[in-house]
Rosetta silent file (secondary structure, phi, psi, omega in degrees, C-alpha in Angstrom):
SEQUENCE: MRRCANCKQPAAMTHAMRALTIVGDRKLELAEVAEPPPPGPGEVQIRIAAVALNHIDVWGWRGMAFAKRKLPLIAGAEASGEIVATGPDVTAFKPGDGVVMYGGLTCGICKACREGRDNLCENIGGIMGFHLDGFARERLNMPSRLTIPVPAGVTLTDAACAPIAFSTVQHMLFDNAALKAGETVLVHAGGSGIGTAAIKMAKAIGATVITTVGDDAKAARATALGADHVINYRTERFEGVVRKLTAKKGVDVVFEHVGAETFNGSLLCLKRGGRLVTCGATSGPSTTLNLMQLFQQQYRIIGSFGASMRNIRESLAKMAAGLTPVIDSEFALADFERGLERLESRRVFGKIIISFKAPPRQ
SCORE:     score description
SCORE:     0.000 S_00000001
   1 L     0.000  137.223  174.782  134.092  126.399   85.849 S_00000001
   2 E  -135.568  152.704 -179.887  134.036  122.843   84.540 S_00000001
   3 E   -73.156  131.472 -179.888  135.265  121.312   81.350 S_00000001
   4 L   -82.120  120.321 -175.605  132.552  120.818   78.732 S_00000001
   5 L   -76.987  -13.773  177.629  132.697  117.282   77.267 S_00000001
   6 L   -76.597  -42.663 -173.933  130.891  118.447   74.130 S_00000001
   7 L  -112.046   -5.249 -179.772  133.432  121.082   73.039 S_00000001
   8 L    61.012   23.233  177.438  136.452  120.172   75.107 S_00000001
   9 L  -123.403  150.679  179.510  136.677  123.827   76.164 S_00000001
  10 E   -61.332  136.766 -174.668  136.033  125.374   79.549 S_00000001
  11 E  -142.684  139.982  175.313  132.377  126.405   79.832 S_00000001
  12 L   -70.812  136.572 -172.073  130.203  128.056   82.421 S_00000001
  13 L   -98.890   51.349  178.036  127.620  125.609   83.662 S_00000001
  14 L   -60.595  -45.565  171.913  124.689  128.005   83.788 S_00000001
  15 L  -119.156  124.054 -175.165  122.563  125.309   82.141 S_00000001
  16 E  -123.557  158.514  173.690  123.741  121.761   82.654 S_00000001
  17 E  -142.979  166.853  179.458  122.625  118.316   81.617 S_00000001
  18 E   -82.490  143.500  172.553  123.675  114.760   82.331 S_00000001
  19 E  -146.408  141.171  177.425  126.143  112.891   80.142 S_00000001
  20 E   -94.383  113.727 -175.138  127.833  109.503   80.518 S_00000001
  21 E  -113.257  142.435  169.947  131.556  109.984   79.787 S_00000001
  22 E   -84.901  119.682 -179.512  134.393  107.585   79.266 S_00000001
  23 E  -110.009   -5.680  179.942  137.319  108.963   81.331 S_00000001
  24 E   179.792  175.786  178.122  139.734  105.982   81.008 S_00000001
  25 L   -57.496  118.091  178.388  139.942  102.250   80.189 S_00000001
  26 L    62.154   30.634  179.642  136.858  100.670   81.904 S_00000001
  27 E  -129.287  118.152  174.719  136.139  103.952   83.631 S_00000001
  28 E  -116.444  152.747  175.379  132.886  105.831   83.253 S_00000001
  29 E  -136.501  133.602  168.737  131.586  108.928   84.909 S_00000001
  30 E   -87.739  110.683 -171.386  128.072  110.418   84.966 S_00000001
  31 E  -118.623  164.320  171.721  128.944  114.088   84.585 S_00000001
  32 E   -97.501  125.220  179.902  127.307  117.448   84.174 S_00000001
  33 E  -126.225  162.720  178.303  128.102  119.049   80.850 S_00000001
  34 E   -62.054  140.576  170.650  126.886  122.218   79.065 S_00000001
  35 L   -67.823  153.429  178.306  123.587  122.011   77.211 S_00000001
  36 L   -71.002  154.245  177.433  123.940  122.534   73.470 S_00000001
  37 L   -73.319  174.973  177.511  123.281  125.971   72.067 S_00000001
  38 L   -58.981  144.069  178.879  120.139  126.576   69.866 S_00000001
  39 L   -62.007  142.897  178.938  120.496  124.646   66.599 S_00000001
  40 L   -92.140 -172.816 -179.996  122.112  126.414   63.725 S_00000001
  41 L   -56.306  134.996  178.018  121.381  126.277   59.988 S_00000001
  42 L    77.701    4.627 -174.532  120.904  122.651   58.905 S_00000001
  43 E  -115.839  158.466  168.012  120.731  121.381   62.480 S_00000001
  44 E  -128.227  148.687  173.345  118.124  119.900   64.789 S_00000001
  45 E  -102.890  131.235 -172.993  118.244  119.633   68.588 S_00000001
  46 E  -123.428  132.808  171.500  117.270  116.224   69.909 S_00000001
  47 E   -88.808  120.044 -177.831  116.259  115.069   73.385 S_00000001
  48 E   -70.558  132.672  176.438  117.667  111.494   73.764 S_00000001
  49 E  -106.034  -37.340 -176.022  115.086  108.874   74.751 S_00000001
  50 E  -156.448  142.024  174.405  117.083  105.602   74.565 S_00000001
  51 E  -114.383  130.575  176.799  120.562  104.397   73.823 S_00000001
  52 E  -101.822  137.117 -177.571  121.030  100.818   72.549 S_00000001
  53 L   -88.574  144.336  175.664  124.302   98.998   73.400 S_00000001
  54 L  -134.963  171.475 -179.212  126.570   97.287   70.870 S_00000001
  55 H   -70.276  -22.301  173.825  129.946   95.691   71.008 S_00000001
  56 H   -60.019  -32.224  178.916  131.462   98.943   69.662 S_00000001
  57 H   -68.679  -41.607  177.950  130.383  100.419   73.030 S_00000001
  58 H   -61.977  -45.092 -177.520  132.206   97.563   74.856 S_00000001
  59 H   -66.042  -39.673 -178.011  135.400   98.099   72.747 S_00000001
  60 H   -69.093  -32.602 -178.530  135.325  101.877   73.429 S_00000001
  61 H   -73.853  -38.413  175.888  134.833  101.252   77.164 S_00000001
  62 H   -62.343  -39.728 -171.914  137.701   98.709   77.296 S_00000001
  63 L   102.672  111.761 -177.762  140.007  101.117   75.509 S_00000001
  64 L  -113.172  124.953 -178.557  141.180  100.437   71.934 S_00000001
  65 L   -61.284  -30.109 -173.303  144.727  101.467   71.009 S_00000001
  66 L   -84.218   -8.468 -178.413  143.773  102.090   67.397 S_00000001
  67 L   -83.042  116.876  178.563  140.977  104.528   68.259 S_00000001
  68 L   -85.263  108.055 -177.587  142.093  108.067   67.753 S_00000001
  69 L  -156.324  165.464 -179.589  140.136  109.985   70.414 S_00000001
  70 L  -120.951  130.546 -179.608  140.409  112.353   73.266 S_00000001
  71 L   -96.788  145.294    7.394  139.068  111.667   76.794 S_00000001
  72 L   -77.097  151.721  179.432  136.680  112.421   78.371 S_00000001
  73 E  -130.624  131.800  179.703  134.406  111.184   75.634 S_00000001
  74 E   -70.586  130.331 -177.985  130.636  110.904   75.774 S_00000001
  75 L   -77.991  176.443  171.831  129.557  107.251   75.233 S_00000001
  76 L    98.596  109.092 -177.333  126.785  105.797   73.147 S_00000001
  77 L  -106.456   -9.287 -175.099  126.848  104.867   69.471 S_00000001
  78 L  -142.832  128.667 -175.229  123.141  104.087   68.761 S_00000001
  79 E  -162.494  167.853  171.271  120.097  106.004   69.981 S_00000001
  80 E  -126.565  167.758  178.070  116.685  107.449   69.452 S_00000001
  81 E  -172.218 -163.731 -173.744  115.140  110.692   70.529 S_00000001
  82 E  -137.224  129.199  179.202  112.662  113.489   70.010 S_00000001
  83 E   -61.987  130.129  174.504  113.095  116.791   68.162 S_00000001
  84 E  -112.244  -24.867  175.673  112.986  119.781   70.575 S_00000001
  85 E  -157.557  158.312  177.509  114.101  122.548   68.206 S_00000001
  86 E  -127.666  155.582  176.248  115.120  123.061   64.617 S_00000001
  87 L   -72.433  164.486 -170.334  117.500  125.365   62.871 S_00000001
  88 L   -61.637  -21.167 -177.839  116.163  128.350   60.900 S_00000001
  89 L  -111.804    9.976 -175.542  116.260  126.560   57.508 S_00000001
  90 L   -92.320  119.918  179.766  115.130  123.042   58.557 S_00000001
  91 L  -114.610  -12.258 -175.907  111.640  122.206   57.269 S_00000001
  92 L   -80.701  -12.510  176.580  111.695  118.385   57.305 S_00000001
  93 L  -128.818  158.243  174.794  111.310  118.145   61.114 S_00000001
  94 L  -141.982  154.693  178.458  109.310  119.785   63.849 S_00000001
  95 L   -50.553  135.923 -179.551  109.366  119.660   67.638 S_00000001
  96 L   103.575  -21.457 -176.092  107.866  116.417   68.915 S_00000001
  97 L   -69.385  133.592  172.120  108.988  114.236   65.961 S_00000001
  98 E   -76.872  136.880 -175.888  110.542  110.894   66.939 S_00000001
  99 E  -144.863  162.498  163.988  113.920  110.338   65.276 S_00000001
 100 E  -124.760  165.369 -173.447  117.073  108.221   65.078 S_00000001
 101 E  -125.590  144.043  174.487  120.478  109.456   64.156 S_00000001
 102 L   -85.650  115.125 -170.912  123.222  108.199   61.833 S_00000001
 103 L   -80.372   -5.275  173.102  126.295  107.988   64.046 S_00000001
 104 E   -95.063  117.703 -174.695  128.921  108.224   61.371 S_00000001
 105 L   -77.088   79.870  179.038  129.784  111.867   60.643 S_00000001
 106 L   -72.296  160.256 -179.821  129.850  111.529   56.867 S_00000001
 107 L   -78.803  -32.102 -179.557  130.889  114.306   54.530 S_00000001
 108 L    79.811    2.409 -175.051  127.757  114.087   52.401 S_00000001
 109 L  -129.325  -17.522 -179.383  129.543  115.166   49.231 S_00000001
 110 L   -69.496  171.149 -177.058  131.956  112.383   48.206 S_00000001
 111 H   -61.483  -40.876 -179.444  130.944  109.863   45.498 S_00000001
 112 H   -61.199  -47.268 -179.682  130.001  107.202   48.045 S_00000001
 113 H   -64.225  -44.975  178.726  127.751  109.626   49.958 S_00000001
 114 H   -61.625  -26.956 -179.601  126.150  110.905   46.789 S_00000001
 115 L   -88.996    0.103 -175.583  125.381  107.308   45.774 S_00000001
 116 L    76.231   17.698  176.223  123.817  106.541   49.159 S_00000001
 117 L  -103.496   63.925 -172.972  126.590  104.324   50.298 S_00000001
 118 H   -51.101  -37.387 -173.888  127.087  106.261   53.540 S_00000001
 119 H   -77.392    1.745  175.164  129.185  103.631   55.281 S_00000001
 120 H  -113.048   17.625 -179.128  131.843  103.984   52.499 S_00000001
 121 L   -51.905  133.249 -174.321  132.215  107.752   52.971 S_00000001
 122 L   -78.635  -14.562 -170.339  135.688  108.810   51.764 S_00000001
 123 L  -137.361   38.697 -175.445  135.992  111.646   54.345 S_00000001
 124 L   -67.230  140.220 -177.827  134.182  110.399   57.418 S_00000001
 125 L   -85.390  -10.960  177.526  134.898  112.428   60.518 S_00000001
 126 L   137.234  172.426  179.430  134.565  109.546   62.919 S_00000001
 127 E  -107.246  129.715 -177.865  131.929  107.379   64.654 S_00000001
 128 E   -68.242  137.309 -178.936  130.012  108.964   67.524 S_00000001
 129 L    90.350   -8.355 -179.418  130.496  107.217   70.836 S_00000001
 130 L  -125.203  -55.618  176.694  133.809  105.693   69.685 S_00000001
 131 L   -97.637  -34.448 -170.668  135.949  108.500   68.112 S_00000001
 132 E  -126.470  162.617  178.666  133.698  111.401   68.863 S_00000001
 133 L   -54.240  135.276 -174.872  131.220  112.382   71.573 S_00000001
 134 L  -105.074 -150.485 -166.939  128.225  110.069   71.358 S_00000001
 135 L   -94.329   -7.925 -171.513  124.540  109.853   72.339 S_00000001
 136 L   -82.125   63.503 -179.933  124.576  109.080   76.039 S_00000001
 137 E  -150.279  167.017 -173.960  123.575  112.592   77.041 S_00000001
 138 L   -74.163  -37.562 -177.842  120.184  114.357   77.474 S_00000001
 139 E  -142.616  155.665  170.301  120.349  116.651   74.429 S_00000001
 140 E  -160.069  163.136  176.209  122.557  117.234   71.401 S_00000001
 141 E  -103.159  138.889  178.057  122.533  119.074   68.084 S_00000001
 142 E  -137.581  147.577  170.805  122.798  116.937   64.877 S_00000001
 143 E   -59.113  131.858 -178.982  122.869  117.773   61.192 S_00000001
 144 H   -61.609  -25.111  178.728  119.351  117.238   59.945 S_00000001
 145 H   -65.899  -19.428 -178.138  120.782  115.288   56.949 S_00000001
 146 H  -105.466   17.179 -175.808  121.907  112.610   59.403 S_00000001
 147 E  -117.586  136.862 -170.691  118.550  112.471   61.208 S_00000001
 148 E  -129.386  128.000 -177.639  115.863  109.982   60.213 S_00000001
 149 E   -68.439  143.508  175.696  112.137  110.068   61.220 S_00000001
 150 L   -90.145  126.519 -179.838  110.652  107.236   63.209 S_00000001
 151 L   -61.398  156.935  175.220  107.437  105.929   61.601 S_00000001
 152 L   -61.147  141.370  179.619  104.168  106.039   63.496 S_00000001
 153 L    90.224   -9.111  177.789  103.601  103.128   65.726 S_00000001
 154 L  -100.101  126.911 -179.230  107.286  102.403   66.387 S_00000001
 155 L   -74.934  154.514 -178.686  108.350  103.072   69.978 S_00000001
 156 H   -69.553  -23.518  174.322  111.465  105.048   70.627 S_00000001
 157 H   -64.633  -49.254  179.638  112.850  102.006   72.571 S_00000001
 158 H   -69.728  -39.294 -177.498  112.523   99.790   69.536 S_00000001
 159 H   -63.993  -27.201 -178.825  113.720  102.597   67.127 S_00000001
 160 L   -63.606  -17.852  176.686  116.912  102.911   69.134 S_00000001
 161 L   -84.170   -3.111 -174.480  117.870   99.469   67.715 S_00000001
 162 H   -83.297  -42.257 -169.669  117.650  100.642   64.121 S_00000001
 163 H   -64.399  -26.820  175.703  120.744  102.814   63.501 S_00000001
 164 H  -121.909  -61.539 -171.772  123.296   99.958   64.076 S_00000001
 165 H   -57.478  -66.880 -178.012  121.739   96.610   64.956 S_00000001
 166 H   -58.698  -45.055 -176.380  118.808   96.343   62.589 S_00000001
 167 H   -69.415  -34.044  175.496  120.415   98.244   59.759 S_00000001
 168 H   -59.697  -44.947  179.934  123.632   96.162   60.015 S_00000001
 169 H   -65.887  -42.076  178.508  121.603   93.001   59.622 S_00000001
 170 H   -59.707  -44.290 -178.058  119.571   94.493   56.721 S_00000001
 171 H   -66.668  -45.963 -176.469  122.795   95.477   54.939 S_00000001
 172 H   -62.385  -54.790 -169.922  124.484   92.080   55.612 S_00000001
 173 H   -73.450  -34.735 -168.110  121.607   89.767   54.658 S_00000001
 174 H  -112.211  -41.388  177.791  120.037   91.648   51.713 S_00000001
 175 H   -75.326  -45.773 -169.196  122.589   94.109   50.201 S_00000001
 176 H   -92.192  -55.637 -178.439  125.626   91.883   50.668 S_00000001
 177 L   -83.694  -13.283  179.207  124.601   88.235   50.941 S_00000001
 178 L    53.021   41.357  178.650  121.467   88.668   48.765 S_00000001
 179 L   -58.549  136.095 -177.641  119.515   86.169   50.864 S_00000001
 180 L  -125.277  162.208  175.573  116.399   84.928   49.139 S_00000001
 181 L   -58.790  140.316 -179.316  113.251   83.034   50.046 S_00000001
 182 L    87.646  -13.124  177.667  113.844   79.293   50.119 S_00000001
 183 L   -84.489  163.750  178.716  117.574   79.565   50.906 S_00000001
 184 E  -108.306  133.751  178.934  119.210   78.314   54.130 S_00000001
 185 E  -124.790  137.190  171.561  121.155   80.626   56.356 S_00000001
 186 E   -98.459  117.547  178.588  123.372   79.858   59.349 S_00000001
 187 E  -103.761  113.834  177.933  123.140   82.647   61.933 S_00000001
 188 L   -79.051  149.910  175.012  125.884   82.590   64.499 S_00000001
 189 L    53.238   60.832 -175.756  125.262   83.810   68.085 S_00000001
 190 L   -66.650  -11.309  176.457  121.470   83.775   67.679 S_00000001
 191 L   -92.584   -5.945 -179.158  120.969   85.300   71.139 S_00000001
 192 L   -75.678  173.652  178.790  122.903   88.487   70.363 S_00000001
 193 H   -60.823  -49.410 -179.229  121.277   91.709   69.295 S_00000001
 194 H   -78.059  -27.328  178.398  122.083   91.264   65.626 S_00000001
 195 H   -66.311  -42.524  179.376  121.584   87.504   65.836 S_00000001
 196 H   -65.428  -40.847  178.941  118.017   87.807   67.090 S_00000001
 197 H   -63.372  -41.496 -179.519  117.349   90.415   64.322 S_00000001
 198 H   -62.506  -39.847  174.700  118.885   88.154   61.694 S_00000001
 199 H   -55.257  -53.721 -174.808  116.666   85.205   62.715 S_00000001
 200 H   -64.437  -41.471 -177.555  113.557   87.348   62.481 S_00000001
 201 H   -69.264  -41.220 -179.086  114.465   89.087   59.221 S_00000001
 202 H   -65.292  -42.341  179.113  115.507   85.815   57.514 S_00000001
 203 H   -65.677  -34.569 -173.413  112.304   83.993   58.585 S_00000001
 204 H   -66.618  -21.115  179.916  110.190   86.960   57.466 S_00000001
 205 L  -101.475   -1.511  175.612  111.253   86.408   53.845 S_00000001
 206 L    97.706   24.654  176.812  110.818   82.634   53.906 S_00000001
 207 L   -87.840  157.313  167.013  114.417   81.430   54.500 S_00000001
 208 E   -88.817  130.787 -173.886  115.353   78.377   56.614 S_00000001
 209 E  -115.679  122.137  168.275  117.317   79.454   59.623 S_00000001
 210 E  -104.854  136.131  177.626  119.942   77.412   61.458 S_00000001
 211 E  -138.714  155.660  173.558  121.437   79.216   64.498 S_00000001
 212 E  -109.830  145.540  178.839  123.983   78.680   67.198 S_00000001
 213 E  -142.809  169.954 -172.193  123.605   79.588   70.826 S_00000001
 214 L  -102.799   -3.068  179.934  125.559   79.001   74.056 S_00000001
 215 L  -157.431  166.966 -177.483  122.984   77.344   76.359 S_00000001
 216 H   -69.449  -30.866  179.134  119.672   75.488   76.309 S_00000001
 217 H   -66.423  -39.998  177.905  117.688   78.383   77.613 S_00000001
 218 H   -70.861  -32.752  177.170  118.771   80.545   74.664 S_00000001
 219 H   -57.468  -45.233  179.575  118.021   77.573   72.389 S_00000001
 220 H   -65.138  -40.752 -178.323  114.413   77.575   73.500 S_00000001
 221 H   -68.375  -40.059  178.318  114.121   81.338   73.009 S_00000001
 222 H   -64.971  -34.977  176.168  115.720   81.140   69.537 S_00000001
 223 H   -67.345  -40.634  175.620  113.235   78.455   68.580 S_00000001
 224 H   -60.677  -27.683  175.838  110.411   80.610   69.796 S_00000001
 225 H   -73.878  -16.620 -179.348  111.711   83.371   67.507 S_00000001
 226 L   119.081   -2.122  177.323  111.275   81.101   64.547 S_00000001
 227 L   -58.396  137.082 -176.645  114.639   79.438   64.092 S_00000001
 228 L   -80.828  -33.488  179.709  114.143   76.098   62.285 S_00000001
 229 E  -140.599  135.869 -178.980  117.234   74.412   63.892 S_00000001
 230 E  -124.232  131.421 -179.945  119.175   75.512   66.973 S_00000001
 231 E  -117.108  125.992  170.894  122.650   74.238   67.862 S_00000001
 232 E   -83.026  105.154 -173.523  124.177   74.561   71.321 S_00000001
 233 L   -71.099   -9.592  177.367  127.807   75.165   70.277 S_00000001
 234 L   -83.936  -18.349  179.521  129.029   74.268   73.759 S_00000001
 235 L  -112.708  -18.279  179.588  127.773   70.690   73.473 S_00000001
 236 L  -135.706  151.738  176.000  127.962   70.063   69.748 S_00000001
 237 L   -83.743  118.839 -172.456  130.299   70.963   66.889 S_00000001
 238 H   -60.640  -33.952 -178.011  128.136   73.272   64.748 S_00000001
 239 H   -58.299  -50.329 -177.705  129.950   72.272   61.524 S_00000001
 240 H   -62.011  -40.801 -179.340  128.928   68.607   61.875 S_00000001
 241 H   -66.480  -42.092 -179.761  125.351   69.359   62.767 S_00000001
 242 H   -65.005  -37.303  178.019  124.936   71.743   59.830 S_00000001
 243 H   -62.885  -39.643  179.030  126.337   69.192   57.417 S_00000001
 244 H   -69.830  -40.989  179.736  123.841   66.600   58.660 S_00000001
 245 H   -62.180  -32.456 -178.740  120.934   69.005   58.557 S_00000001
 246 L  -100.748   17.151 -179.081  121.692   69.901   54.928 S_00000001
 247 L    53.577   41.252  178.447  122.498   66.366   53.769 S_00000001
 248 L    67.488    8.313  178.811  126.150   67.413   53.382 S_00000001
 249 L   -81.665  -34.743  179.878  125.260   70.113   50.899 S_00000001
 250 L    96.145  171.999 -179.121  125.857   73.042   53.184 S_00000001
 251 E   -93.978  159.343  175.801  123.983   76.352   53.629 S_00000001
 252 E   -72.953  -38.607 -175.921  123.620   79.151   51.104 S_00000001
 253 E  -134.821  140.388  167.438  124.579   81.909   53.481 S_00000001
 254 E  -117.787  127.232  178.769  126.526   82.175   56.767 S_00000001
 255 E   -94.667   99.020 -167.890  125.841   85.208   58.891 S_00000001
 256 E  -112.210  127.007  175.343  129.219   85.539   60.669 S_00000001
 257 L  -149.539   11.240  179.847  130.195   88.007   63.382 S_00000001
 258 L   -87.340  -37.607  174.923  131.920   85.929   65.997 S_00000001
 259 L   105.619 -138.426 -170.632  135.347   85.880   64.392 S_00000001
 260 L   -55.957  -37.366 -177.509  138.344   83.544   64.878 S_00000001
 261 L   -64.136  -28.140 -171.604  136.482   80.876   66.888 S_00000001
 262 L  -121.457   -7.652 -166.263  133.981   80.148   64.177 S_00000001
 263 H   -64.879  -47.843 -179.964  135.281   81.485   60.903 S_00000001
 264 H   -72.258  -31.856  169.365  136.815   78.315   59.397 S_00000001
 265 H   -59.095  -37.962 -179.467  133.950   76.150   60.698 S_00000001
 266 H   -64.743  -41.083  174.848  131.644   78.566   58.977 S_00000001
 267 H   -58.762  -41.460  178.484  133.410   78.004   55.645 S_00000001
 268 H   -64.428  -19.825  179.844  132.923   74.295   56.084 S_00000001
 269 L   -84.100  -11.081 -175.649  129.211   74.890   56.469 S_00000001
 270 E   -83.934  143.368  171.351  128.853   76.587   53.082 S_00000001
 271 E   -71.920  168.362  176.969  127.597   74.849   49.993 S_00000001
 272 E   -62.539  129.089 -178.343  129.629   75.191   46.820 S_00000001
 273 E    80.014   11.697 -176.713  129.331   78.811   45.674 S_00000001
 274 E   -75.434  170.165 -177.131  127.863   79.841   49.089 S_00000001
 275 E  -119.276  129.562  172.283  128.233   83.311   50.609 S_00000001
 276 E  -113.110  125.260 -179.612  129.739   84.158   53.946 S_00000001
 277 E  -116.809  131.102 -176.175  129.068   87.716   55.161 S_00000001
 278 E  -131.932  142.357  178.061  130.934   88.955   58.237 S_00000001
 279 L  -133.352    7.803 -174.378  130.729   92.167   60.312 S_00000001
 280 L  -152.830  168.605  179.194  132.529   91.260   63.551 S_00000001
 281 L  -150.272   49.657 -176.169  135.420   89.634   65.347 S_00000001
 282 L   -62.874  -25.184 -177.663  134.386   89.434   68.997 S_00000001
 283 L  -100.935    8.085  177.267  136.360   86.237   69.578 S_00000001
 284 L   139.953  143.727 -175.365  139.470   87.475   67.806 S_00000001
 285 L   -90.529  -10.211 -173.400  140.544   89.344   64.592 S_00000001
 286 L  -119.514  143.540  176.362  142.917   86.840   63.040 S_00000001
 287 L  -150.943  169.255  169.741  142.487   83.443   61.404 S_00000001
 288 L  -101.395  160.053 -175.206  144.093   81.268   58.757 S_00000001
 289 L  -137.297  132.330  175.191  142.452   80.477   55.419 S_00000001
 290 L   -83.656  104.365 -172.657  142.723   77.488   53.126 S_00000001
 291 H   -68.470  -33.214 -179.571  143.036   79.177   49.749 S_00000001
 292 H   -66.382  -43.722  174.807  142.495   75.969   47.790 S_00000001
 293 H   -61.033  -37.912 -178.977  139.213   75.423   49.606 S_00000001
 294 H   -62.145  -51.924 -173.269  138.215   79.020   48.903 S_00000001
 295 H   -83.311  -31.348  178.073  138.649   78.881   45.134 S_00000001
 296 H   -65.662  -37.030 -179.561  137.764   75.256   44.584 S_00000001
 297 L   -90.785   -2.642  173.324  134.441   75.654   46.427 S_00000001
 298 L    54.668   43.237  176.111  133.966   79.094   44.870 S_00000001
 299 L   -67.669  151.800  170.363  133.030   80.705   48.107 S_00000001
 300 E  -117.678  117.801 -178.910  132.158   84.375   48.320 S_00000001
 301 E  -108.254  121.444 -174.814  133.440   86.080   51.456 S_00000001
 302 E  -123.229  124.128  175.932  132.024   89.532   52.044 S_00000001
 303 E   -85.791  140.893 -176.671  133.099   92.032   54.659 S_00000001
 304 L  -138.526  125.117 -179.593  130.282   94.254   55.893 S_00000001
 305 L  -130.236  122.979  178.356  130.675   97.265   58.191 S_00000001
 306 L    67.237 -148.250 -176.081  127.837   99.427   59.392 S_00000001
 307 L  -167.567  172.067  179.045  125.012  100.356   57.015 S_00000001
 308 L   -94.909  166.255  174.078  123.587  103.120   54.904 S_00000001
 309 H   -63.424  -33.017  177.169  120.883  105.590   55.891 S_00000001
 310 H   -58.366  -45.170  179.035  118.657  103.758   53.380 S_00000001
 311 H   -61.721  -33.276  177.592  119.144  100.553   55.541 S_00000001
 312 H   -66.663  -44.119 -179.230  118.074  102.433   58.625 S_00000001
 313 H   -66.116  -35.820  176.569  114.870  103.575   56.887 S_00000001
 314 H   -64.763  -37.921 -179.262  114.301   99.958   55.666 S_00000001
 315 H   -66.574  -44.499 -176.324  114.800   98.707   59.226 S_00000001
 316 H   -69.730  -31.292  177.519  112.375  101.195   60.697 S_00000001
 317 H   -67.251  -39.029  178.615  109.778  100.291   57.985 S_00000001
 318 H   -64.771  -38.709  175.396  110.131   96.620   59.040 S_00000001
 319 H   -63.177  -40.658 -178.813  109.564   97.602   62.682 S_00000001
 320 H   -64.007  -28.846 -179.584  106.450   99.536   61.647 S_00000001
 321 L   -85.180   -0.466  173.425  105.203   96.405   59.869 S_00000001
 322 L   112.486    0.115 -178.530  105.582   94.426   63.129 S_00000001
 323 L   -91.242   84.684 -172.683  109.167   92.990   62.973 S_00000001
 324 L   -95.708  159.037 -179.840  110.319   94.460   66.295 S_00000001
 325 L   -71.889  160.595  173.889  113.592   93.923   68.064 S_00000001
 326 L   -90.470  126.766 -177.903  114.103   91.551   71.010 S_00000001
 327 E  -107.286  121.627  179.002  114.901   93.600   74.106 S_00000001
 328 E   -76.116  -48.261 -176.468  117.018   91.732   76.714 S_00000001
 329 E  -165.775  165.183  178.080  116.943   94.392   79.468 S_00000001
 330 E  -126.970  143.102  178.771  116.804   98.091   80.246 S_00000001
 331 E  -132.659  153.999  170.048  119.069  100.139   82.514 S_00000001
 332 E   -73.212  164.526 -179.132  119.100  103.732   83.663 S_00000001
 333 H   -58.405  -41.703 -179.476  121.813  106.023   82.453 S_00000001
 334 H   -64.172  -17.395  179.895  123.651  105.761   85.780 S_00000001
 335 H  -101.784   18.679  179.005  123.778  101.956   85.257 S_00000001
 336 H   -46.811  -47.120 -178.144  125.356  102.140   81.831 S_00000001
 337 H   -61.185  -37.659  173.705  128.323  100.180   83.010 S_00000001
 338 H   -59.367  -40.510  174.789  126.156   97.313   84.225 S_00000001
 339 H   -60.291  -43.750  178.539  124.707   97.115   80.723 S_00000001
 340 H   -63.847  -42.133  175.908  128.184   96.950   79.214 S_00000001
 341 H   -61.187  -42.357  178.589  129.217   94.231   81.623 S_00000001
 342 H   -60.750  -46.931  178.831  126.121   92.225   80.772 S_00000001
 343 H   -63.144  -42.732  178.994  126.846   92.548   77.074 S_00000001
 344 H   -60.092  -36.740 -176.212  130.503   91.637   77.523 S_00000001
 345 L   -74.650  -10.203 -177.966  129.545   88.502   79.468 S_00000001
 346 L    64.242   24.424  177.557  127.408   87.187   76.570 S_00000001
 347 L   -82.261   -3.440 -171.367  124.548   86.577   78.978 S_00000001
 348 L   -79.273  156.399  166.552  122.228   88.577   76.753 S_00000001
 349 L  -133.183   92.987 -176.181  119.351   87.512   74.538 S_00000001
 350 L   104.609 -155.554 -174.040  118.609   90.512   72.329 S_00000001
 351 E   -96.422  147.428  175.817  119.376   94.180   72.828 S_00000001
 352 E  -102.430  133.072 -174.862  120.313   96.045   75.993 S_00000001
 353 E  -117.060  135.596  168.577  118.679   99.501   76.245 S_00000001
 354 E  -100.779  109.553 -172.289  119.782  102.513   78.326 S_00000001
 355 E   -95.444  135.853  177.085  116.571  104.303   78.964 S_00000001
 356 L   -98.771   -8.243 -174.354  116.295  108.062   79.601 S_00000001
 357 L  -122.563  -55.638 -170.100  112.542  107.971   80.181 S_00000001
 358 L   -78.451  153.906  176.204  111.050  104.608   81.125 S_00000001
 359 L   -61.893  147.590 -175.848  111.757  102.845   84.461 S_00000001
 360 L   -70.275  146.771  177.777  114.524  100.246   83.936 S_00000001
 361 L  -120.689  125.050 -175.331  113.496   96.702   83.044 S_00000001
 362 L  -133.498    0.000    0.000  115.889   93.897   83.932 S_00000001
């Protein structure tokens, strides 16, 4: 007998599968867990193809005191896969369909859910891979309502970047910041997973993109992605460069996700009436704010967390049209921790993929 990480109850391991479990702070184990049962009503069973790493995976691996969870916990917050079985009443999917999954266990019935604002669900059960068992396992059952088809022509490796990374950018730039053609946007950390996506999405609509990176090699790659101006923040103060590039007017939008290190500098980069949208705090969660500057300059500061299922569909449609994610590297499931360490180190340019099928690419 071995403890089943899916149900947290003792289970006979007649049929077992691999799962990557968090067993303590910075401690991972590749374990055998029970395969899921046949899918029930309203469910589909999915064979995982790829897991894409995000900073939420790093936070979960480090151990976050505020996260209410029980260990061991299966890792992985963003993934793609293939339908292997459907519940008796499911008609929207069939075996062989490529899919991605919405990792927030929303209620589906509150006002926000009914309005399609899934990331504002009033009764969310938690985030998979952080509060609840995630996607770093060979198979799992999911509610079909939280499962989204992958369009023809989109690889499952690319699709794995849609549920969090691409959809977060889609929500930030277009739902929240309302970025338009002809405007100028400052994208922080242009070599990150969401930074690379933001550069590509902003350029695709005809915006001017200024981005910050941490070294000259990343600067060259960001330029190749289409960034109009690239600033190495280790050698130049980005605020001063942005003011010069915009003739002291400032940018229309700042795409902020770094946090304390850049937040106030980002405000200085905004034009009067500009919009700052933020989804992260990797350099620290707290900062001070000049309230007179805020109201005199009529800034709009918008917090953005996650995305809706609509945003995931929009992201997949953009991938199908050719706007594909930048992949930094691929690791096997057994090397999940190496991927987390690489992401934590900020050596990345693009997304890190944990592949269940393809040979690792590094």
